[in-house]
C-alpha positions as CSV (number, residue, x, y, z in Angstrom):
1,M,-13.6,12.3,1.9
2,R,-13.7,11.1,5.4
3,T,-12.6,13.1,8.4
4,I,-10.7,11.5,11.3
5,N,-10.2,12.7,14.8
6,Y,-6.8,13.4,16.3
7,E,-6.5,10.2,18.4
8,S,-7.5,8.0,15.4
9,K,-5.0,9.8,13.2
10,I,-2.2,9.2,15.7
11,K,-3.2,5.5,15.9
12,E,-3.4,5.3,12.1
13,L,0.1,6.8,11.7
14,S,1.5,4.4,14.3
15,I,0.0,1.4,12.5
16,Q,1.4,2.6,9.1
17,K,4.8,3.0,10.7
18,Q,4.7,-0.6,11.9
19,I,3.8,-1.7,8.4
20,N,6.6,0.3,6.9
21,D,9.0,-1.2,9.5
22,Y,7.9,-4.7,8.5
23,I,8.5,-3.8,4.8
24,D,11.9,-2.2,5.5
25,N,13.0,-5.3,7.4
26,R,11.5,-7.7,4.8
27,K,9.2,-9.3,7.4
28,S,5.9,-10.9,6.4
29,F,2.7,-9.7,8.0
30,V,-1.1,-10.0,7.5
31,F,-3.3,-7.0,7.5
32,D,-6.8,-8.3,8.3
33,A,-9.6,-5.8,9.0
34,I,-13.3,-5.2,8.2
35,A,-14.6,-3.4,5.2
36,G,-14.1,0.3,5.2
37,S,-11.3,0.2,7.8
38,G,-8.6,1.6,5.6
39,K,-6.9,-1.5,4.2
40,T,-6.6,0.0,0.7
41,Y,-5.4,3.3,2.2
42,S,-2.6,1.4,4.0
43,L,-1.7,-0.6,1.0
44,V,-1.4,2.6,-1.1
45,E,0.7,4.3,1.6
46,S,2.9,1.2,1.7
47,I,3.3,1.4,-2.1
48,Y,4.4,5.0,-1.7
49,H,6.8,4.0,1.0
50,I,8.4,1.3,-1.1
51,I,8.7,3.6,-4.2
52,G,10.2,6.3,-2.0
53,S,12.7,4.1,-0.3
54,Q,13.5,1.5,-3.0
55,G,12.2,3.0,-6.3
56,E,15.6,3.8,-7.8
57,K,16.9,0.3,-6.9
58,L,13.8,-1.3,-8.4
59,E,14.3,0.6,-11.6
60,T,17.9,-0.3,-11.8
61,M,17.2,-4.0,-11.2
62,K,14.2,-3.8,-13.6
63,Q,11.9,-5.0,-10.9
64,K,8.3,-4.1,-10.2
65,I,6.0,-4.1,-7.2
66,L,3.3,-6.7,-7.7
67,V,0.0,-5.8,-6.1
68,I,-2.7,-8.5,-6.2
69,T,-6.2,-7.7,-4.9
70,Y,-9.3,-9.8,-4.6
71,T,-11.6,-7.5,-6.6
72,N,-11.6,-5.4,-9.7
73,A,-13.0,-2.6,-7.6
74,A,-10.0,-2.6,-5.3
75,K,-7.6,-2.9,-8.2
76,D,-9.3,0.1,-9.9
77,E,-9.2,2.1,-6.7
78,I,-5.5,1.4,-6.2
79,I,-4.7,2.4,-9.8
80,N,-6.8,5.6,-9.2
81,R,-4.9,6.5,-6.1
82,T,-1.4,5.7,-7.3
83,G,-1.6,6.7,-10.9
84,Y,0.4,5.0,-13.6
85,S,3.9,3.8,-12.8
86,D,6.3,1.5,-14.6
87,L,7.2,0.2,-11.1
88,L,3.8,-1.2,-10.4
89,Y,1.9,-4.2,-11.7
90,I,-1.6,-4.2,-10.2
91,G,-3.8,-7.2,-10.9
92,T,-6.6,-9.2,-9.4
93,I,-7.5,-12.8,-8.7
94,H,-11.2,-12.0,-9.4
């Protein structure tokens, strides 16, 4: 498990808030970053945000969150972090 200093944690939380705001306002965005920078972490946090804010509505409408990754390793990591949920379909283009 990695440790993060206070300033970096504040920046990380700010970026995640921006991402959540885009999601809540149904705006498109691109999250482009180098390997090991936290893209998967942010994606998982975004999934938690969507389930927390829209999970009941998704269940009622019989909808799912579609998560497509580039690699099987990323797919497996997301499944590992989120666990099993009927609200998620996690696949890969690899």
